N, C-alpha and C positions, 0 to 999 in steps of 0.2 A: 351707237350701238353699245350697249352695255354687257358686261359679262357677269355671269352669275358668281356670287362668291363661292369659293371651294369649302367644301364640307370638311369640319374637322375629323381628323382620323379618329377612330375610336381609341379609347385609353385602355389600359391593361384591364382585364376582367377581374371583378373582386374574387379574392381567394388566394390559393398556392399554386405556383408552378410545381411541375412533377419533381424538379430537383428540390425546391423548397420543402415539398412533402417528404423526400427521402431524407432530407437532413433533420427534419422534424421527427420522423419515425426513429431515427438513429438516436436522437436525445431521449426520446421516450424509452427507448430499449436501455440506454446508459442508466437512465433514473429508475427503471424498473429492477435493473440488476443491482444497482447501487443501495436501494432502500431495502432490499431483500438479502443484503450481505449476512452471512451467518455468523452467529457467535462461535467463538473457540474457546478451548481452555484458558487461554491468556486473558480472554475478556473478562472471566470471573473473578480471577485474583486482583486485576486492575480495579474492578468494583470494590472488592473489599479493601485494597490499599486506599481508594478514593473515600470510602466510607470512614476509615481510621483517620485520614487527613481532616474531613470534615469535623470529626470528633474531638481531635486533639490540637488542631490548628497548626501542624507541621508535618513534614514529609517524613515517612518511616525510613531510617537509614540502618536498622538492625532487624534481623529476622525474627519474627515472632509467630509464623504461621506453620513452621514444622518442628518436630521434635528431635530431628537429627543434625540441624545447624542452628538452633535456637540461640539468639544472643549474638551471632556472626554478623559481620558488617554486610549491609545489602545495598549496593549503590544504586539507589532508586532514582534514576536520571528521567523517568517519565511521569514525576509526581504531578505536574499541572494536568497532563491528559487524565490521570485517575480522578483528581478533583473535578475536572470538567465532566468527565462521563459520568461519575456518581451523582454530581448535581443535576444531569439531565435525567438521570434514573430516577432521582427522588422526586422530580417535577413531574415525569411523565412516563416512568417506567421504561421497558425495553423499547417500546415504539419511539420514544423521544431519543433514546441512544441510538437507535436505527437511523432516524431522520437526521441527526446530527452528523454521523458518520458519512450518510450518504451525501450530505451537502458538501463536504470537503471534496468527495469523488466527482460529484457533478460540477462544482466550481472549477475543479481542474480541468475537466474536458470542455467546459466552456472556453476557458482561457487558452487551451490548446488551439481550439478551433479558430480563436481569434488571432493566433500567431501564425496560421496558415495563410497560404495565398493560392490564387488559381480559382478555376470554376468549381461550383460547388459539388459537381459529381466526383471531380478529382479529390476534392477535400473528403468527401464521403468515403470512397474507397481507401484512402491512405488512413483515415481515422478508424475505420473498420478494422484494418490490418494491424493496427496498434493497440486499440482498446479490447478487442475481442480476447487476445492471450493475456492481456494485463488483468482483465475482470477475473481470470481464473483465481487469481490470489488475493482478491478484495474480500476483507473480513472485518469485524468490529475490533480492530486494534489500532493503535496509534501510528500504524504505517500509513494509514490514509491521510494523516496530517502532513507527512513528508511528501505525498504525491502532489498535494494542493501547494505547499509551501515552495516546492522546487519550481513548479510552473509558474507561481506568482512572482518568484525570484526573478526568472527569466523574463516575464512580462515587464516587470519594473526595470531592470537593465535594458531591455530593448527600447523602452521609451525614456531612458536615462534619467529616472526618477530614483536617485540614490539615496536621499535622505532618510526614507523609511526602511532601508535595508538593514541597518544595525538593530533597529527595534524588531524587525521579523526574526532576525537571528536570536534575539534575547527570548522571545515568546517560543520559537521553534526548538531552542536547545533545552527547554524545560519540558517539551511536549514529547520529543522523541530525538534519539541520537542521530536519525538520518540527518539532522542539520549538517553533519560533516559532507553531506552531498552538495549543501549549498556552498560549503567551503571549496569543494572542488569546481563547482561552477564559477564561483567568483575568480578563482586563480585562472580558470580557463578564459574567462571573460577578459581578465588582465592581460593575459598573453595574446588574445586577439586584438586587443585595443593596442599592445605595443607593436604587433606585426603591421597593423593598419598604418600606425604612425610612421614606422620605418618605411613602409612602401610608399607612403606619400609624402615624405619628408622633404623631397626637393621641390615640391610644388607649393609655393609660397600663397596659398589662396584659402578661402573659407574651409576647404575639405581639409587641409593640413591644421589649421587652428582647431577645428572641431575635434580632430583625432588627439591632439595634444591636451586639450580641455578634459576630453574623456579619459584619457590615460591619466592624467592627475587626479580626477575624481575617483577613479577606480582604486588608485594607489593609496588614497586617503580612506575609503570605505573599507577595504580589505582588513587592516588591522583593527579597524573599529568594530566589524563584525566579529572577528576573532575575539577581541575582548568581551563582547556582548555574549558570546557563546560560553564564556568561562563563569558567567554569573548564573550558576546552577549550584545546588548542593554539593556537586562533585568538584567544582572549581576547575583548575587546570586539569585535574585527573580525569577530566571527560575524555581527553583525547587517548590517554593510555587505556583507559576501561574499554573504549570502543574496539581498539586494536587487538587487546588481549580478549575481550568478549567475543568478537567474531572468530578468532582463532581456536577459543575454548569451544565455542558451538560447532565448528567444523570438526575438530578433534572429537567431540563428543557423538559425531554422526547424527546431528539433528538435520533433517532432511532439507528444510529450506535454506540452509546454509551451504549445502553442497554444491560442487561446481556444476555448472549448467552445461550439462551433456545432451546430445540429441537421442536420448533413449526413451524418455516418457514423452507424453503428448505436448506439455508445455515447454520442455526443452527443445523438442523437435521444430515447434512452431517458431520459437525465438530464433532458432538457428537459420530457419528459412527467412525470417523477417530481416535478421541481421545481413544475411547474404544479399537479398534484395537491396538493402540500403546501401552495402557496399557497391554493388553494381551500378546503382544510380549515382553514387558519389563519383566512382571511376570515370563515368561518362559525361558528367555535368559538372564537375567542380569548377571549372574555369569560368562557367556562367556566374557562379557565386563570387569567386575571388575578383574576376574582371567586371563585376556589376557596376550599378550606379554608385556616384559618391556618396550618397545616403544610404548605402546598403549595410549599415553597421549591423542592424538586426539579423541579417542573413550572416554575417561571420560570426555573430553571438551563438545563434541557435546552433549552428553547425559545430563550433568548438566545445560547446556544453555537450552536445550529444556524444562527440567522439571521447571526451572526457569520462563520460559515464559508462561507455560500451565495456572497457575491462571489468568493471564492478558487475556488470551483468553477467558477463562469463563467469566470473568469481563465484556467484552464488544466486539461486533461483530466486530469492526474495528481493534482488536487486534488478530484476527484469522491468517491472513496471515504470521505475523512474526514467530508464532509457527510453522505453517504447513511447513515453508521453512527449519527448523531444524528438525523437525520430520521425514522427508525422510531420510536424511543421518544417523541420529541416528538408526532409524529402520533398515537401510542396515547394519549398524555395528553391531547391535544386532543379526541379522540373520547370519551374517558371510559372508566371502568372498566366500565361496563354495555353499551357499544356491540357490536353484531354486525352484520357485513355480512349483508345479505339480498338476494335476487334483486329487480329492479324489479317493482313491481305487487303484492308479498306483504308486506302490512301485518305479519303476525304470523309467527312461526316455524312451520314444519310440525310436526306430531306427531313425536316422536323415533322413529327406527327402531331396531329391536334392535341392540344393540352386540353384538360378539364379542370380549371383552376377551383371551382365550387366542389366539384367530387374530391379532389385531392385534400381539400381543407376539411371536409366530412370524414374521409377516411383518417385523416390524422386526428382529428377531434375523437373520434370513435376509438382509435387505438389508445389515446391517452386517457379516456374515460374507462376502457376496460383494464388498463395497466393499473389505473388509481384504484379501481374496485378490488383487483387481485391483492394488491398491496395492503389496503384496508382490511380486506378479509383475513389475509395471512397475520397482520398484526393483532386483529381482535381475536382470533383462534390461537395464537402462538403456535402456527404451523410447524410441524416437525422439521423441515428442512432450515429453519431459522435457529435451531439449537438452543433456543431460549430456555428450555427446561430439560437438561440432558438426563437427568437423573430423577427416577419416580420417588413418590413418598416412601414406599415400602422399603426400596434400597437405602434410602437416607435414614429411615428408623433403625435398619439393621446395623448400619455404620455407626449412628449413635449408641447404640447398645453394645458395642464392642467393649470387651474388658480388656485393657492393655493397649500397648502401642499398635497402630494400624500400618499395614503395608498397602501401598498403592503404586501405580506406575506413573512414569513421567508425564504421560500425556492427560491423566485425569486428576492429577493433584489440585489444578486450577479449579476444576469444579468443587471439589470438597472444601477449598479456601472459602468459597463464597457460600455454598449451600449447607455446609456443616461446619460453621466456624468454630463450634466448641471442640472439634476433633482435629488435633494437629495432624499434619500429613507427614508422609515419610520422605517424598520428594514431589516437585512440581516443575513447571516449566519456566520458572525464573532461574534460568541457568546460571545467572551472575553471581549470585552468593554461594552457591554449592562448589565445594572442592572438586577439582577436575577428577582426581582419582576416586572419590566417592560416586560421582555422576557416571563415571565409565563402568565401574563395578555395578551399579543400580541397572544400568541399561544392558550390560551383558547378561545379568540375572534374568530380567524380563524377556530377552531375547532368546533365553535357553542356551547361552554359550558358557554359562558358568553355574554350578549347583547353587541352590537358593540357601541351603542350610547355614552355611558359614555366615552369610549376610544376616540372616533372620535370626541367628543366636547373638550376634554382636548387639542387636537393637532389640532383642527379646520380643520380636514380633508375636502377636497373639491372634491378631485378625488379618484379613486380607480383602481389599475391594478391588475387584477386577472386572474387566469386560468378560462375559460369559464364554466367547470364543477365544480367550487367551490360552495358548499352550500350558501355562503354569497353573491352570485351574485344575486340570487333570493330574498334574504332578501332584499338587497339594492333596487333592482327594485320594489319590493312591498313597499317600504317606498318612492317610487318616484324619485329614482335616473334615470338619463337618460343616454342612451347609446352613447357613442362618437365613439366607434368602438367596432367591434365584429367579430370574426372568429371562426374555429373550435379549436383554441388553447387559445386565449387570448380575454379578454374583457376589455375594459376601460369604466368607469362610471363616471359621474359628478353629484354633488349635485345640484338638482334643487333650484332656489333661494327662499327664504321664502317668502310666499305670503303677 
């Protein structure tokens, strides 16, 4: 008697699982947001500096964009970003600038996902909790480089690829001063390696030898990375500049440098995420410390996250680096088998029928719609992108101004790029401006001090201001005449003395 051969079980249906579709939709959303990052006033003075670097062949280290500090030292530590972003603009305009900046953010999120463990739905939830608040401060500025470089550094350290790290620091230091976060992570990694070596010191086995080799390697890489960081136009002065610059910015009441308090939407969200992270750590830290012998990457991401947390509390702009590492740390604390479940349900419900082909169609459709919207926004220069913040009429009125021009801190960067023939009063390059001057200028624009003494010192004859700025009414009441006005901008001229 013969038995019939068992029929092979059907393989997985072509397409995507629901969890795969969810992750795909998350990355579509990340790419959509990253490729539509708005330009800010900083974006445009970076472009102007980049154009000057291409023209002259060297980084500008003295101011030539203002009439108030012309010739003073400007510690331009972001010269490589400026040259890069202007090169993109020269080749493909603002769309290529947006694509390049968006690529840094997308690459960072991809690496964060690869650093995570656990089921896809768990990674999805943790990644949303981290990326959603971080995306609120994405903009066309060199900070996007630090987001990517920081995660890349952790990825290299986790895979113990130490040789590229000094070169990474060399490039990073000339792109953005956030390279000091990289130094913090390297120190944290060295401390974690020392703790692991001490913890396993009594065991003469492969684990102990690996811990000792890793500790020696990091002890060599750390000073090499520090030396590479000094290979900038500022040399050793980069460290002093960053410390003084951040203190200067906080004193001048620049919003993004202020301590992270739970008063605004971003600050409140950060406090919730940081609190949830602390709770997860308190409940699960032993699973990480007592994990497998090859659990170096768990120690690494945890130590790096904790090292960056004080900086996130110190200022709003430091929130994204912490969040990018908090997600993989939380996933590793929860463990590879952890799944989020609804309260009161001890076991997972029976799986519902999946529709892989439909999932793939939905993901493809969402990707196509997102790409079409991005393409349309780039083609039309949609207003939220802020690629053209000042109209031709306002620019013509600015160029026609007779005499020194007054502008506020937040608008100087626009004029540096769009009206390069007109030197500005102040702009958001807070580094070269003396602190006392910056404080007085901001006090005047906020209405905390009278404008007349400052205007008399600098012989101000014209003013370029947002139409809703309180000082517009003050100047009009003092007899200043309107040269241009629309719903966004007003250009005023001082009336001749009788």
